[in-house]
Steps between C-alpha positions, in 0.01 A plus 500: 500500500648832394445781745326813376654775710246755373214297647693425819570871539134590444389250763756627751393858435132413545578313824697800629217737411246269665703538820486880453878503496709741298802392301710701742363316804545154345846584369604614846374179664687294240813717512469570126513815298166634381639500146575126517157421645342707224693300238380174659139621488540602135657164416827646379706347782505143616492412867648207688285237666630623836383853421167369369454307824568815705255705294227236522543476876476878545202525265332191649451325165603161369788445263265277301274795431790726399660240272194326359204726577339235719496469874464162665237671717291589195177310428616482136833339585580237233150517347638552150757225546233253613276602214782452248589164655141375477451628146792282387390198704315204346137486616544154651747641756265773631341272762841388629621860531176599672526214751863582581423869545199419718714285734753781533240773557298295749801428724 
């Protein structure tokens, strides 16, 4: 999976704004320059996983959401993946998949 830093930057910016935090305030907490944070949010600078982890912790968001646009806490988590899986599955295996999923969900 290739990372789209423009999308990652947009998501980080939105998360920062949702916390009513300025770039200056976040940059200070992360010990970054405002210019560097701005480049991250615009997608013109890459960030390390360590830095991403710090930002997600401060903004109280999951790395999964920032990287993939989906949070494991979301009701839609993996819906598309399950739909794609089932659409490529032979009909005769539907009942087996259903029974396995039911056992797991009912635990």
